[in-house]
C-alpha positions as CSV (number, residue, x, y, z in Angstrom):
1,M,82.2,154.2,102.4
2,K,81.5,154.0,98.6
3,Q,79.5,151.0,97.7
4,K,80.5,148.9,94.6
5,T,78.0,148.8,91.8
6,T,77.3,145.7,89.8
7,N,77.7,145.7,86.2
8,P,74.4,144.2,84.7
9,E,76.0,143.3,81.6
10,K,78.8,141.4,83.3
11,V,76.3,139.6,85.4
12,E,74.3,138.5,82.3
13,Q,77.5,137.4,80.5
14,Q,78.5,135.2,83.5
15,K,74.9,133.7,83.4
16,D,75.3,133.0,79.6
17,N,78.6,131.3,80.3
18,Q,77.2,129.1,83.0
19,L,74.3,128.3,80.8
20,F,76.6,127.4,77.9
21,S,79.0,125.3,80.2
22,R,76.0,123.2,81.6
23,I,74.6,122.6,78.1
24,S,78.0,121.6,76.8
25,E,78.6,119.2,79.6
26,L,75.1,117.7,79.2
27,I,75.7,117.2,75.4
28,E,79.1,115.6,76.0
29,Q,77.8,113.2,78.4
30,A,75.0,112.3,76.1
31,R,77.5,111.7,73.2
32,G,79.6,109.5,75.6
33,R,76.5,107.4,76.5
34,V,75.5,107.1,72.9
35,A,79.1,106.0,71.8
36,S,79.2,103.4,74.7
37,V,75.8,102.0,73.7
38,V,76.7,101.9,69.9
39,N,80.2,100.2,70.8
40,L,78.5,97.5,73.0
41,T,75.9,97.0,70.4
42,M,78.6,96.4,67.7
43,V,80.4,94.0,70.0
44,H,77.2,92.0,70.6
45,T,76.5,92.1,67.0
46,Y,80.0,90.7,66.0
47,F,79.4,88.0,68.5
48,E,76.2,86.9,66.8
49,V,77.7,87.2,63.3
50,G,80.5,84.8,64.5
51,R,77.7,82.4,65.7
52,M,76.0,82.6,62.3
53,I,79.2,81.9,60.4
54,I,79.9,78.9,62.6
55,D,76.4,77.6,62.3
56,N,76.6,77.8,58.6
57,E,80.1,76.0,58.5
58,Q,78.8,73.2,60.6
59,Q,75.9,72.2,58.2
60,G,76.6,69.0,56.4
61,K,80.3,67.8,55.8
62,E,83.5,69.3,56.7
63,R,83.4,72.7,54.9
64,A,87.0,74.2,55.6
65,E,87.8,75.1,52.0
66,Y,84.2,75.9,51.2
67,G,84.0,78.1,54.1
68,K,86.8,80.3,53.0
69,S,85.2,81.0,49.7
70,V,81.9,81.8,51.7
71,L,83.7,84.4,53.7
72,K,85.3,86.1,50.8
73,E,81.8,86.3,49.0
74,L,80.2,87.4,52.4
75,S,82.9,90.1,52.8
76,V,82.3,91.5,49.4
77,R,78.6,91.7,49.8
78,L,78.6,93.1,53.3
79,T,81.2,95.7,52.5
80,A,79.2,96.8,49.4
81,K,76.2,97.3,51.6
82,F,77.6,98.5,55.0
83,G,81.1,99.8,54.2
84,K,84.3,99.1,56.1
85,G,84.6,96.6,59.0
86,F,83.6,93.4,57.1
87,S,86.9,92.3,55.6
88,V,87.7,88.5,55.5
89,D,90.1,89.0,58.5
90,N,87.5,90.7,60.6
91,L,84.8,88.1,59.8
92,Q,87.3,85.5,60.9
93,N,87.9,87.4,64.1
94,M,84.1,87.5,64.7
95,R,84.0,83.8,64.3
96,R,86.9,83.4,66.6
97,F,85.3,85.8,69.2
98,Y,82.1,83.6,69.2
99,N,84.3,80.4,69.6
100,V,86.2,81.9,72.6
101,Y,83.3,83.4,74.4
102,S,80.4,81.2,73.8
103,I,81.7,78.5,76.0
104,Y,81.6,80.3,79.4
105,E,80.2,83.2,81.2
106,T,82.1,86.4,80.5
107,P,84.3,87.5,83.4
108,S,83.0,90.9,83.1
109,S,79.5,89.5,83.6
110,K,80.8,87.7,86.8
111,L,82.2,91.0,87.9
112,K,79.0,92.9,87.6
113,N,76.9,90.1,89.2
114,N,79.3,89.7,92.1
115,K,80.0,93.4,92.7
116,T,78.1,93.5,96.0
117,S,80.2,90.8,97.4
118,T,83.7,92.0,96.4
119,N,85.9,94.8,97.5
120,E,86.2,98.0,95.9
121,I,89.0,96.9,93.6
122,S,86.7,94.7,91.4
123,T,83.6,96.9,91.5
124,S,84.4,99.8,89.1
125,P,82.8,98.8,85.9
126,L,83.7,100.3,82.6
127,R,81.1,102.8,82.0
128,N,80.9,106.6,81.1
129,S,77.8,107.0,83.2
130,D,75.1,105.2,85.1
131,A,72.9,105.3,82.2
132,V,75.3,102.9,80.3
133,E,75.0,100.4,83.1
134,N,72.0,98.8,81.5
135,S,73.1,99.5,78.0
136,V,72.8,95.9,77.3
137,D,69.1,96.1,77.7
138,K,69.1,98.5,74.8
139,I,70.5,96.1,72.4
140,P,67.9,94.6,70.0
141,E,67.0,91.1,70.9
142,A,67.7,89.9,67.4
143,V,71.2,90.8,67.7
144,L,71.7,88.4,70.8
145,P,71.9,84.6,70.6
146,V,68.8,82.9,71.9
147,T,70.7,80.4,74.0
148,Q,73.2,82.8,75.7
149,K,73.4,86.6,76.3
150,P,76.9,87.2,77.5
151,L,77.6,90.6,79.0
152,F,80.4,92.4,77.3
153,Q,81.7,95.7,78.7
154,L,84.8,96.4,76.6
155,S,85.4,97.7,73.1
156,W,85.9,95.5,70.0
157,S,89.5,96.5,70.0
158,H,90.0,95.2,73.5
159,Y,88.4,91.9,72.5
160,L,90.7,91.6,69.5
161,V,93.5,91.5,71.9
162,L,91.8,89.1,74.4
163,I,90.8,86.5,71.9
164,R,94.3,85.8,71.0
165,I,95.2,84.9,74.7
166,E,95.2,81.1,74.6
167,N,95.1,80.6,78.5
168,Q,91.6,81.0,79.6
169,N,92.6,82.0,83.1
170,E,94.9,84.6,81.8
171,R,92.3,86.0,79.4
172,S,89.8,86.2,82.1
173,F,92.1,88.1,84.3
174,Y,92.9,90.8,81.7
175,E,89.2,91.2,80.9
176,I,88.3,91.6,84.5
177,E,91.1,94.1,85.1
178,S,90.2,96.1,81.9
179,A,86.7,96.4,82.8
180,A,87.2,97.1,86.5
181,N,89.9,99.8,85.9
182,N,88.8,101.3,82.7
183,W,92.0,100.3,80.9
184,S,92.6,101.8,77.5
185,L,93.6,99.5,74.5
186,T,97.2,100.8,74.9
187,Y,97.4,100.0,78.6
188,L,95.9,96.7,78.2
189,K,98.5,95.9,75.4
190,R,101.2,97.1,77.8
191,Q,100.1,95.0,80.8
192,Y,99.8,91.9,78.6
193,H,103.3,92.4,76.9
194,S,104.7,93.0,80.4
195,S,103.2,89.7,81.6
196,L,101.4,91.2,84.5
197,Y,99.3,88.0,84.9
198,E,102.5,85.7,85.2
199,R,104.3,88.3,87.3
200,L,101.5,88.5,89.8
201,A,100.8,84.8,89.8
202,L,104.5,83.9,90.5
203,S,104.2,86.1,93.6
204,R,101.4,84.1,95.0
205,N,100.2,80.7,96.3
206,K,98.1,78.4,94.1
207,E,94.9,79.4,95.7
208,D,95.5,83.0,95.2
209,V,96.5,82.3,91.5
210,M,93.0,80.9,90.9
211,K,91.5,84.0,92.4
212,L,93.3,86.0,89.7
213,A,91.3,84.4,87.0
214,N,88.0,84.8,88.8
215,E,88.4,88.2,90.6
216,G,91.3,89.9,89.0
217,Q,93.9,91.5,91.3
218,T,92.5,92.0,94.8
219,I,94.5,93.7,97.6
220,F,93.8,92.3,101.0
221,K,97.3,91.6,102.5
222,P,100.8,93.0,101.9
223,A,101.9,90.1,99.5
224,D,99.0,91.1,97.1
225,I,100.9,94.1,95.9
226,L,104.0,92.2,94.9
227,K,105.0,91.3,91.2
228,N,107.8,89.1,90.3
229,P,109.6,91.2,88.6
230,L,108.6,94.7,88.6
231,S,109.0,95.9,85.0
232,L,110.6,99.3,84.6
233,E,111.1,99.3,80.9
234,F,109.5,102.8,80.7
235,L,112.5,104.4,82.4
236,G,114.4,103.8,79.1
237,M,117.6,102.7,80.9
238,E,119.9,100.1,79.3
239,E,120.0,96.7,81.1
240,K,123.8,96.3,80.4
241,T,124.8,99.7,81.9
242,S,125.8,100.1,85.5
243,Y,123.7,102.7,87.4
244,S,123.9,104.3,90.9
245,E,121.1,104.1,93.2
246,S,120.7,108.0,93.0
247,E,120.4,107.7,89.2
248,M,117.8,104.9,89.4
249,E,116.0,107.0,91.9
250,Q,116.0,110.1,89.7
251,A,114.9,107.9,86.7
252,V,111.9,106.7,88.6
253,L,110.9,110.3,89.8
254,S,111.0,111.4,86.3
255,K,108.5,108.8,85.4
256,I,106.5,108.7,88.6
257,Q,103.2,108.2,87.0
258,H,104.4,105.3,85.0
259,F,106.0,103.9,88.3
260,L,102.8,104.2,90.2
261,L,101.0,102.4,87.5
262,E,103.4,99.6,87.6
263,L,103.3,99.4,91.4
264,G,99.6,98.8,91.1
265,K,96.3,99.6,92.7
266,G,96.0,102.0,95.5
267,F,99.4,103.6,95.6
268,L,100.0,107.3,96.4
269,F,103.4,109.0,96.4
270,E,104.4,110.9,99.4
271,A,108.0,111.6,99.5
272,R,111.6,111.0,98.1
273,Q,114.7,110.7,100.5
274,K,112.4,111.0,103.7
275,R,114.7,112.0,106.4
276,F,114.2,110.9,110.2
277,T,116.7,111.5,113.0
278,F,117.5,109.7,116.2
279,D,120.5,109.7,118.5
280,G,121.8,112.6,116.4
281,E,122.1,110.6,113.2
282,H,120.2,111.2,110.1
283,F,118.6,108.3,108.0
284,F,116.9,108.6,104.6
285,V,114.2,106.3,103.0
286,D,114.5,106.5,99.1
287,L,110.7,106.5,98.4
288,V,107.7,106.6,100.5
289,F,104.1,105.7,99.3
290,Y,100.9,105.1,100.9
291,N,98.5,102.4,99.9
292,R,95.0,103.5,100.5
293,L,93.6,99.9,100.0
294,L,95.9,98.3,102.7
295,Q,95.8,101.6,104.7
296,C,99.6,101.5,105.4
297,Y,102.8,103.2,104.4
298,V,105.0,101.4,101.8
299,L,108.7,102.2,102.0
300,I,111.0,101.4,99.0
301,D,114.6,101.4,98.9
302,L,116.4,100.9,95.5
303,K,119.4,98.6,95.4
304,T,121.5,98.4,92.1
305,D,124.1,96.1,93.8
306,K,123.8,92.6,95.3
307,L,121.3,92.7,98.2
308,T,123.0,92.2,101.8
309,H,121.8,91.4,105.2
310,Q,122.7,95.0,106.2
311,D,120.2,96.3,103.6
312,L,117.5,94.1,105.2
313,G,118.5,95.3,108.7
314,Q,118.4,98.9,107.6
315,M,114.8,98.4,106.1
316,Q,113.7,96.7,109.2
317,M,114.7,99.9,111.2
318,Y,112.9,102.1,108.7
319,V,109.8,100.1,109.2
320,N,110.0,100.1,112.9
321,Y,110.5,103.9,112.9
322,Y,107.3,104.4,110.8
323,D,105.4,102.0,112.8
324,R,106.3,103.8,116.0
325,F,106.3,107.4,115.0
326,E,104.4,108.0,111.8
327,K,101.6,105.3,111.7
328,Q,98.2,106.4,113.1
329,N,96.3,104.0,115.3
330,F,93.7,103.2,112.6
331,E,96.4,102.4,110.0
332,K,98.0,98.9,109.3
333,P,101.6,98.0,109.9
334,T,104.2,99.5,107.4
335,I,105.5,97.5,104.5
336,G,109.1,97.7,103.4
337,I,110.2,96.8,99.9
338,L,113.7,96.4,98.7
339,L,113.7,96.7,95.1
340,C,116.8,95.0,93.6
341,K,118.2,93.3,90.5
342,K,118.3,89.8,92.3
343,K,116.2,89.4,95.4
344,A,118.2,86.5,97.1
345,G,115.1,84.8,98.7
346,A,117.1,82.5,101.0
347,L,119.0,85.6,102.5
348,V,115.8,87.4,103.1
349,E,114.1,84.3,104.8
350,L,117.3,83.6,107.0
351,T,117.9,87.3,108.0
352,L,114.3,88.4,108.8
353,P,111.8,86.9,111.4
354,K,108.9,85.1,109.7
355,D,106.3,87.8,110.7
356,A,108.4,90.6,109.3
357,N,106.5,92.8,106.8
358,I,109.5,93.3,104.6
359,Y,109.9,91.9,101.0
360,A,112.7,91.8,98.4
361,A,111.4,92.4,94.9
362,E,113.2,92.1,91.7
363,Y,113.2,94.7,88.9
364,S,113.8,94.4,85.2
365,L,114.8,97.3,82.9
366,Y,113.1,95.5,79.9
367,L,109.9,93.7,79.3
368,P,110.3,90.2,80.8
369,D,110.4,87.2,78.5
370,K,106.8,86.1,78.3
371,Q,107.3,82.5,77.2
372,L,109.9,82.1,79.9
373,L,107.4,83.3,82.6
374,Q,104.7,81.2,81.3
375,Q,107.0,78.1,81.5
376,K,108.0,79.1,85.0
377,L,104.4,79.5,86.1
378,A,103.4,76.1,84.6
379,E,106.3,74.3,86.4
380,W,105.5,76.1,89.7
381,L,101.8,75.0,89.4
382,D,103.0,71.5,88.6
383,E,104.9,71.4,91.7
384,F,101.8,72.2,93.8
385,E,99.9,69.4,91.9
386,S,102.5,66.8,92.8
387,E,102.6,67.9,96.6
């Protein structure tokens, strides 16, 4: 048998390629760390600039008009010395940044301090590497206020969005979620404009609403994955047009990544039109997901018409089948969700037993009216207060 000969030049080339790849990876990681440290240093610097501006304005009598002229002069001089980034608008943003974040410990700081006592959902800090974990320690002391050293973990662009959120609980929620899940600026804006906080809050009791502000979205029980409504604006389907359930399903599948993000944490897609058979009859579940945090199957049926008690009975059958024939012993009971235009809560409550693991969830084909949801949430919380 002829023995294969090794080409020495090829071996050397492979070694050179491996060396190049390892060095390239090291340089890219280093650049990522440097960028993160620089970004965090800039955020803390802007916080301190805001403090200095406010301290200056608070000296003596009310200086509102005088303060404006000071900012203009300051902007001109700082821009001449340091270049872009010190416009009057940006200096006003720094002042606002300090005003917002000087009054309480940053949620991302709480997130880091409590990470040993929370579940995995709220323990993924925004970092490119372990080296960035203590990057706040690399920031010069002169940059930080003497009285308080808040721990910021997001970019300045993120904070420009956050400081415009008036409700402190809502702002805290978005900051925690952005840091824990490494949200991009675009994704933060999408979640804010889709009213994620209000939609989650309206699906919870008062105690769980308070947890949203302190811990972000945590997943411990089936109800924790619900939103009211589910926002499907990314499908690009007109609200006024009538669609069949198969058309809706196809639209969801064509945007499955967006749909998974909207469903929320821990969801994995398993199958569409999952068939099971008994007594010689075939049945099909529209969409089958698995939630790794709850460790259970999640079955979703899409309903474009009015929800009926037959729909609920059919979902109960699907859930029973999965619990008896698909679920492993270590897994939790299956969840069934009927995704519909109008959920008819009274019908669900009267049709299903109280311990049923089945939910009706509304969907919207456009971004919900944020002001309307805020009003609903305020009224709902007032009802709790009056009880």
